[in-house]
C-alpha positions as CSV (number, residue, x, y, z in Angstrom):
1,M,13.5,-17.3,-13.0
2,A,13.6,-17.5,-9.2
3,T,11.2,-15.2,-7.3
4,P,13.3,-12.5,-5.6
5,H,12.7,-11.0,-2.2
6,R,11.2,-14.0,-0.4
7,A,11.0,-11.9,2.7
8,D,9.1,-8.7,1.9
9,H,7.2,-6.0,3.7
10,I,4.7,-3.5,2.6
11,G,6.8,-0.4,3.2
12,S,5.7,1.7,6.1
13,F,7.1,1.6,9.7
14,L,6.0,3.0,13.0
15,R,7.2,6.6,13.6
16,P,9.3,7.2,16.7
17,A,7.9,9.6,19.3
18,D,10.4,12.4,18.6
19,L,9.7,12.3,14.9
20,L,5.9,12.5,15.5
21,A,6.4,15.4,17.9
22,A,8.5,17.3,15.4
23,R,6.0,16.8,12.6
24,N,3.0,17.8,14.9
25,A,4.7,20.8,16.6
26,D,3.3,24.3,16.4
27,G,5.8,26.4,14.5
28,Q,7.3,23.3,12.9
29,D,11.1,23.5,12.4
30,P,11.7,22.1,8.9
31,A,15.4,21.7,9.4
32,R,15.0,19.7,12.7
33,L,12.2,17.6,11.1
34,H,14.4,16.8,8.1
35,A,17.4,15.9,10.3
36,L,15.2,13.6,12.4
37,E,13.8,11.9,9.3
38,D,17.4,11.3,8.0
39,E,18.4,9.9,11.4
40,H,15.5,7.5,11.7
41,I,15.6,6.4,8.0
42,L,19.3,5.4,8.5
43,R,18.2,3.4,11.5
44,V,15.4,1.6,9.8
45,L,17.6,0.8,6.8
46,A,20.2,-0.7,9.1
47,K,17.5,-2.7,10.9
48,Q,16.1,-4.1,7.6
49,K,19.6,-5.3,6.7
50,E,20.1,-6.7,10.2
51,L,16.9,-8.8,10.0
52,G,17.9,-10.2,6.6
53,F,15.8,-8.3,4.1
54,D,17.2,-7.7,0.6
55,I,14.8,-5.0,-0.4
56,F,14.7,-1.6,1.4
57,T,12.3,1.3,2.0
58,D,12.6,4.4,4.1
59,G,9.6,3.3,6.1
60,E,7.6,6.2,4.5
61,L,9.0,8.2,7.4
62,R,8.9,11.5,5.5
63,R,5.1,11.0,4.8
64,R,2.0,11.9,6.9
65,N,0.3,8.9,5.5
66,F,0.8,6.4,2.6
67,M,-0.8,8.9,0.2
68,S,0.8,12.1,1.2
69,D,3.6,11.9,-1.4
70,F,0.8,12.5,-3.9
71,T,-1.4,15.0,-2.0
72,D,1.7,17.1,-0.9
73,A,3.1,17.2,-4.5
74,V,-0.2,18.0,-6.2
75,E,-2.2,21.2,-5.6
76,G,-6.0,20.9,-5.5
77,F,-6.7,19.0,-2.3
78,D,-8.5,20.6,0.6
79,L,-7.0,18.7,3.5
80,G,-9.4,20.2,5.9
81,D,-12.4,18.4,4.3
82,A,-13.1,14.7,4.0
83,V,-15.7,12.1,3.1
84,G,-16.7,10.2,6.1
85,R,-16.3,6.4,6.3
86,S,-16.9,3.8,9.0
87,W,-14.0,1.8,10.3
88,Q,-14.0,-1.4,12.3
89,A,-11.6,-3.2,14.7
90,G,-12.6,-6.6,15.8
91,Q,-16.2,-6.3,16.9
92,A,-16.2,-2.5,17.3
93,K,-18.4,-0.8,14.7
94,N,-18.2,2.7,13.3
95,A,-15.0,3.3,15.1
96,A,-13.7,6.9,14.9
97,V,-10.5,7.1,13.0
98,S,-8.9,10.3,11.7
99,S,-9.2,11.0,8.0
100,V,-6.0,10.5,6.0
101,T,-6.7,12.6,2.9
102,G,-8.8,15.5,1.8
103,I,-11.2,16.5,-0.9
104,V,-10.3,17.6,-4.4
105,S,-11.6,21.2,-4.5
106,R,-10.1,22.4,-7.8
107,K,-8.2,21.2,-10.9
108,L,-5.1,19.3,-9.9
109,R,-1.7,20.7,-10.6
110,Q,1.5,18.9,-9.9
111,V,4.1,21.2,-8.3
112,R,7.0,18.7,-7.6
113,P,7.9,15.0,-8.2
114,L,5.9,12.7,-6.0
115,T,8.8,11.0,-4.4
116,G,11.5,13.6,-5.1
117,H,11.9,14.4,-1.4
118,E,12.6,10.7,-0.7
119,L,14.5,9.0,-3.4
120,P,17.9,10.9,-3.4
121,F,18.5,10.0,0.3
122,L,17.5,6.4,-0.3
123,K,19.7,6.0,-3.3
124,A,22.6,7.4,-1.3
125,H,22.1,5.2,1.8
126,A,20.1,2.0,1.0
127,P,22.3,-1.1,1.6
128,G,20.6,-2.9,-1.3
129,A,17.8,-2.7,-3.9
130,I,15.2,0.0,-3.3
131,K,11.4,-0.4,-3.1
132,M,9.4,2.7,-3.7
133,T,5.7,2.8,-2.8
134,L,3.0,5.0,-4.2
135,P,-0.8,5.2,-3.9
136,S,-2.9,3.9,-6.7
137,A,-4.7,6.5,-8.8
138,T,-7.9,4.6,-7.9
139,Q,-7.5,5.6,-4.3
140,F,-8.7,9.2,-4.8
141,P,-12.0,9.2,-6.7
142,A,-13.6,7.0,-3.9
143,I,-12.4,9.2,-1.0
144,S,-11.6,12.6,-2.4
145,F,-14.6,13.3,-4.6
146,K,-17.4,15.3,-2.9
147,Q,-20.6,16.3,-4.6
148,G,-21.0,20.0,-4.7
149,V,-17.2,20.6,-4.4
150,T,-15.2,18.3,-6.6
151,D,-17.7,18.2,-9.4
152,K,-17.1,21.9,-10.0
153,A,-13.6,20.9,-11.4
154,Y,-14.3,17.3,-12.4
155,P,-17.9,16.4,-13.5
156,T,-17.4,12.7,-12.7
157,H,-15.3,10.3,-10.6
158,S,-13.9,9.0,-13.9
159,A,-12.8,12.5,-15.0
160,L,-10.9,12.9,-11.7
161,L,-9.4,9.4,-12.0
162,W,-7.9,9.8,-15.4
163,D,-6.4,13.2,-14.6
164,I,-4.6,11.5,-11.7
165,V,-3.5,8.7,-14.0
166,E,-1.7,11.2,-16.2
167,I,0.2,12.6,-13.2
168,M,1.1,9.1,-12.0
169,K,2.2,7.9,-15.5
170,S,4.6,10.8,-15.8
171,D,6.2,10.2,-12.4
172,L,6.4,6.5,-12.7
173,A,8.1,6.7,-16.1
174,K,10.8,8.8,-14.6
175,L,11.0,6.7,-11.4
176,S,11.7,3.5,-13.2
177,T,14.8,5.0,-14.8
178,E,16.2,6.4,-11.6
179,G,17.6,3.3,-10.0
180,V,14.5,2.0,-8.3
181,R,14.3,-1.8,-8.7
182,Y,10.9,-2.4,-7.2
183,I,7.8,-0.2,-7.6
184,Q,4.7,-1.0,-5.5
185,I,1.3,0.6,-6.0
186,D,-0.9,0.5,-2.8
187,A,-4.5,-0.1,-3.9
188,P,-6.9,-0.7,-1.0
189,R,-9.9,0.5,-3.0
190,Y,-10.2,-2.9,-4.7
191,S,-11.6,-4.2,-1.4
192,Y,-14.8,-2.3,-2.3
193,Y,-15.5,-4.8,-5.0
194,M,-15.1,-7.8,-2.6
195,D,-17.4,-6.5,0.1
196,P,-21.2,-6.4,-0.6
197,K,-21.8,-3.3,1.5
198,W,-19.1,-1.3,-0.4
199,R,-20.4,-2.5,-3.8
200,E,-23.7,-1.0,-2.8
201,W,-21.9,2.2,-1.8
202,I,-20.3,2.4,-5.2
203,H,-23.8,2.1,-6.8
204,T,-25.6,4.5,-4.5
205,E,-22.9,7.1,-3.7
206,M,-20.6,7.1,-6.7
207,K,-23.5,6.4,-9.1
208,M,-21.5,3.8,-10.9
209,D,-22.0,0.1,-11.7
210,P,-19.5,-1.8,-9.5
211,D,-18.4,-4.1,-12.3
212,A,-17.9,-1.3,-14.7
213,A,-16.0,0.6,-12.0
214,L,-13.7,-2.4,-11.4
215,D,-13.0,-2.6,-15.1
216,E,-12.1,1.1,-15.2
217,A,-9.9,0.8,-12.1
218,I,-7.9,-2.0,-13.6
219,R,-7.4,0.0,-16.9
220,A,-6.3,3.0,-14.8
221,D,-3.7,1.0,-12.8
222,N,-2.5,-0.8,-15.9
223,A,-1.9,2.5,-17.7
224,C,0.3,3.5,-14.7
225,F,2.2,0.2,-14.7
226,E,2.7,0.4,-18.5
227,A,4.4,3.8,-18.0
228,A,6.7,2.3,-15.4
229,R,7.6,-0.9,-17.3
230,K,11.3,-1.1,-17.9
231,P,13.8,-4.0,-18.0
232,G,15.0,-4.9,-14.5
233,V,12.1,-3.1,-12.7
234,E,9.7,-5.2,-10.8
235,L,6.1,-4.0,-10.6
236,A,3.8,-4.9,-7.8
237,I,0.3,-4.1,-6.4
238,H,-0.6,-4.4,-2.8
239,L,-4.3,-5.1,-2.0
240,C,-5.7,-4.8,1.5
241,R,-9.0,-4.0,3.3
242,G,-8.0,-0.9,5.2
243,N,-5.3,-0.2,7.7
244,N,-5.6,2.8,10.0
245,R,-4.7,2.6,13.7
246,S,-5.2,-1.2,13.6
247,H,-8.8,-0.6,12.2
248,W,-10.2,-1.9,8.9
249,Y,-13.2,-1.1,6.7
250,A,-13.8,-4.0,4.4
251,E,-14.0,-7.7,4.4
252,G,-14.5,-10.5,1.9
253,G,-12.3,-13.0,0.0
254,Y,-10.7,-12.4,-3.3
255,E,-13.0,-14.7,-5.2
256,A,-15.3,-11.9,-6.3
257,V,-12.5,-10.2,-8.3
258,A,-9.9,-12.8,-8.7
259,E,-10.3,-14.0,-12.3
260,K,-10.5,-10.5,-13.7
261,L,-8.1,-8.8,-11.3
262,F,-5.4,-11.4,-11.2
263,G,-5.8,-12.3,-14.8
264,T,-5.5,-8.8,-16.3
265,M,-3.4,-6.7,-13.8
266,A,-0.1,-6.0,-15.5
267,V,2.2,-6.6,-12.6
268,D,4.9,-9.1,-11.6
269,R,3.9,-9.4,-8.0
270,F,0.7,-9.4,-6.0
271,L,1.0,-8.6,-2.3
272,L,-2.2,-10.0,-0.7
273,E,-3.7,-9.7,2.7
274,Y,-4.2,-13.1,4.3
275,D,-3.8,-12.4,8.1
276,D,-7.3,-13.4,9.3
277,E,-10.7,-14.8,8.2
278,R,-11.7,-11.5,6.6
279,S,-9.4,-12.3,3.7
280,G,-11.1,-15.6,2.8
281,T,-9.4,-18.8,1.4
282,F,-6.4,-19.4,-0.9
283,E,-8.6,-20.8,-3.6
284,P,-8.8,-17.6,-5.6
285,L,-5.1,-17.9,-6.1
286,R,-5.9,-20.4,-8.9
287,F,-6.4,-17.4,-11.1
288,I,-2.8,-16.1,-10.7
289,P,-1.1,-16.4,-14.1
290,K,1.8,-18.7,-14.4
291,G,5.1,-17.1,-13.5
292,K,3.7,-14.3,-11.4
293,T,4.6,-14.0,-7.7
294,V,2.2,-13.9,-4.8
295,V,3.4,-12.4,-1.6
296,L,1.4,-13.9,1.2
297,G,0.5,-11.4,3.9
298,L,0.2,-13.9,6.7
299,I,1.5,-11.9,9.5
300,S,-0.6,-9.1,11.1
301,S,0.7,-5.6,11.3
302,K,-2.4,-4.7,13.3
303,R,-1.9,-6.9,16.4
304,A,1.0,-7.2,18.8
305,Q,0.8,-10.9,19.5
306,P,3.2,-12.9,17.4
307,E,2.1,-15.6,15.0
308,S,3.3,-19.2,15.2
309,A,6.1,-19.9,12.7
310,D,4.9,-23.5,12.3
311,E,1.4,-22.3,11.5
312,I,2.8,-19.8,8.9
313,V,4.7,-22.6,7.2
314,E,1.6,-24.7,7.1
315,R,-0.4,-21.9,5.5
316,I,2.4,-21.3,2.9
317,E,2.2,-25.0,2.1
318,A,-1.6,-24.7,1.8
319,A,-1.3,-21.7,-0.6
320,S,1.3,-23.7,-2.7
321,K,-1.6,-26.0,-3.8
322,F,-2.7,-23.1,-6.0
323,V,0.5,-21.2,-6.7
324,P,3.8,-23.1,-6.9
325,L,6.1,-22.6,-3.9
326,E,8.8,-21.1,-6.1
327,N,6.3,-18.3,-7.0
328,L,5.4,-17.5,-3.4
329,A,6.9,-15.0,-0.9
330,L,6.0,-13.8,2.6
331,S,5.2,-10.5,4.2
332,P,3.0,-8.8,6.8
333,Q,-0.5,-8.2,5.4
334,C,0.0,-4.4,5.4
335,G,2.3,-1.6,6.6
336,F,2.7,-0.8,10.2
337,A,1.9,2.8,9.7
338,S,-0.4,3.6,6.8
339,T,-0.9,6.9,8.7
340,M,1.9,8.5,10.7
341,E,0.1,7.7,14.0
342,G,0.7,4.0,13.3
343,N,-1.0,0.8,14.3
344,L,-1.6,-0.2,17.9
345,L,1.6,-2.0,18.7
346,T,5.2,-1.0,19.7
347,E,8.3,-0.7,17.6
348,D,9.7,-3.8,19.3
349,D,6.5,-5.7,18.2
350,Q,7.1,-4.4,14.7
351,W,10.7,-5.7,14.5
352,T,9.6,-9.0,16.1
353,K,7.0,-9.4,13.3
354,L,9.6,-8.6,10.6
355,R,12.1,-10.9,12.1
356,L,9.5,-13.6,11.9
357,V,8.9,-12.8,8.2
358,A,12.7,-13.0,7.4
359,E,13.3,-16.2,9.5
360,T,10.3,-18.0,8.2
361,A,11.2,-17.1,4.6
362,K,14.7,-18.5,5.1
363,R,13.2,-21.6,6.6
364,V,10.9,-22.3,3.7
365,W,12.9,-21.3,0.7
366,N,16.6,-21.6,1.6
């Protein structure tokens, strides 16, 4: 079967200034905020169609960050507390970037559907098939577990993980029957297993064996995908190395996890970061099972300068030595706004990048 959605994107778009101002305003006006969200979602849906995409998101414009659909729908997060992490941009070390989530301070309790505030409007207005993005359950134990706080409710990182999995499974089972054709789980935590410094962090801070933690992470995500598996629903996982205000926190190629991760993850589609040298070579793609799709993230959502279309085509050809061309697609390496503040480029830059995705995909596959 032909790979659909040759031109893809990760899901999030830059927020316009008036939407950011309304969300950050003292004495926030919910009605005005909602109206602005509707207005700009209609605009980005139209823009995706104009550029030639055949899969549509709302740009995550109703979210504070790519995880806030979960943290806003589930009680138990202290959003005023956070586990510190070092971020990098180019040669800058320990760059200060705002935290995007909080600490689990009590037993989690879901109070509304995770994407219930987003899906009805998308179903009513999307000009084509809908992609819905959600954070991986594996995201939270690494960044929302704090000794002396979280362990009062969950004695271990694993206990927290599997409670989150149960919430995700319930929502995904419903989502896959509600007209969503494409469900993408965003899972940046797998980069911890590729980067030696973060593998050491798992050992020293999480008190877990990194290989055992990777096995558990795959089981957790697969449990979520199993709940979402329905005929006609495409399941995908997006793997990156951090994306916050054009900063990143991890580096290393996929080789360290490729055989296990690619071979056992129960998805149809892998969206992989390949925009610079931090991502390594295409050789780990030899472990992609026959018939599964790899979406090559060859275009940077972090930098304004446009890539060369000819060079992108050359890189697609290089990747096709490991995965057949008919099982490849193209996208930016990550979203343009994993947090509502967005990456350090303009909206015009964003649309230029996405136009490059669409036009290059048409050039290669049509």
